N, C-alpha and C positions, 0 to 999 in steps of 0.2 A: 504494499500500500504506499503510494507516494503522495502524501498530502502534507500541507503545512499544518502541523499538529497544533501549534500555538494559536494560529488563527481559528482553527476548528474549535478548540476549547473555548476561546473567547466568544465565538458565535453561539456555542451551546449554552454557555453561562448566561449570556445576555438574553437569548431568545427562547430558552426552553426551561421546563420545570425539572425538578430533581429526578423524577422517574425517567424522563427522557434522557437526561445526562447518563444515568446509570445504565439504561437500556443501550445507549450508544456505546458506552464503555465495554459492556459485555459483548455487544455485537462485534467490536474490534477484536476482542479476545477470541471470539468464535471464528472469525475470519482468518486469524493468524494461528496462534499456538494450539488452541483447542482442536481445530480441524486437522492439523498436522498429527497430533497425538491420536486422534480418532482414526484417521486413515491408517496410521502405523499399526494400531491394535486390530483394526478390521483386516488388514493385510495378513497379520500374523494368524488370525483365526481362519481366514480363507486358506492360507498355506497349510494349516493343520487339518484342513478338510472338516471343519466344524459345521454343524447344521446352521441354517440361515438365522434362526433366532439367537443362537449363541454368538454368531458373527455380529449381529446387531447389538447384543449386550456388551460385547468387547469394544465395539465402536463407542457406545455410551460411556463405558468405563474410561476409554482413552480421552474422550471429551472432558470428563470430570477431572482427570489427572492433568490434562492440558490447561484447564482453567486454573487449577490450584498452582500449577507451575508458573503460569504467567502472572498470577497475583503475587506470588513470591518474588518473581523477577521485578515486578513493578514496585514492590515494597523495598527491595534492595536499591533500586534506582532512586526512589524518593528519599530514603534514609541517607543516600550518598549525595543528595542535592541535585539530581538531574531533573529537569523539567521537560516532560514530553507527554505522550498520551497516557502514561501511567498515573498522572495526577488527576485524571477525570473523576475517579471514584472519590478521592479525597476532597476534591473541589465540590462535588455534589453533596457530600456529607457536611462540609464546611458551610455551604450555602444553606443547607437545611437548618443548621444551628445559628448562622449569622444573619439570616434573612436578606436584607437588601444592602449588605455591606458592599463597598466598592470592589468590583472584581475585574477592573480594567488592567491592573498591573499584576500579572500572574506571579511574578517573583515575590512581590510583597504579600500577595495572597498566600502563596506557598509557605512563606516564612511565618505567617500568622497561625498556621495550622499546628495544633499541639501534636508533637511527634509521638507522644505516648498514646494519645487517642488514636492517632493514625495507625500505629503498630497494632494496637488491640483490635481495631476495626478490620484491618487486613488479616490478622491472624484468625479472627473469628470466621471470616469469609473463606480463607484457605482451608481451615478445618472442616467447614461445611462441605466443601467439594471433595475433600479427601474421604470424609465419611460417606458421601454419596457413592464414590468409586468403590470403597470397601463394601458397601451394602450391595452393590451390583454383583460383586464377586461372591459375597456370602449367600446371596439368593440363587446362585448358579451352581447346582449340585453336580453338574456333569464335569466340572473342572477337577482335575487331579488335586487332592488335598495339598500336596507339596507345592504345586504351582499356584494354588489359591493363596497359600501362605505368602509366597513371593509377591503375588499381585496385590495383596493387602499391604505389605510392607513397602513396596516400591514407591508409592506416592509420598509417604512420609520421608523416606530416605532422600529422594531427589529434591524435595522441597527444603529439607534441612541442609542439604549440601549447598543449595542456592543461598539460603539465609545465613549460613555460618560466616560469610564475609562481613556481615553487619552485626554479628553477635546475637542473632535471634534463633530460637529453637522452638518448634511446635511440639 
């Protein structure tokens, strides 16, 4: 996706409500990382000659893992001070709490967001998607128990590897 992210964020903040900003943020995640993880998991299930419904479940699993991974990546970016599309969820939550505060200067806006609030918000959302992925695996009784264990542990491992650079563990 080749877009001017800062301009897009400013447009969203100025012209849309919080739900639309969050929906747009997750749409970007779905178009990028979540779809990549989903396709990879689907391909693995196809290669394993799994039945169609299991292939779909593995694609759903991959999507949830991809969302968790992208949220973790965005949290790392924000805690490292980077301003890009990763701040959309933070901005939406800030706008929710701050009402009509001036949102024209994204740098000032970003600096005004409480980092601990930001971390807790992202960690909660990351955990939600990891739990969804784990639930998909738990509900699928056709997966070899050894592989199911790995599939349940994998999202936690990759997210924690991503987050270790900023000293966060889920």
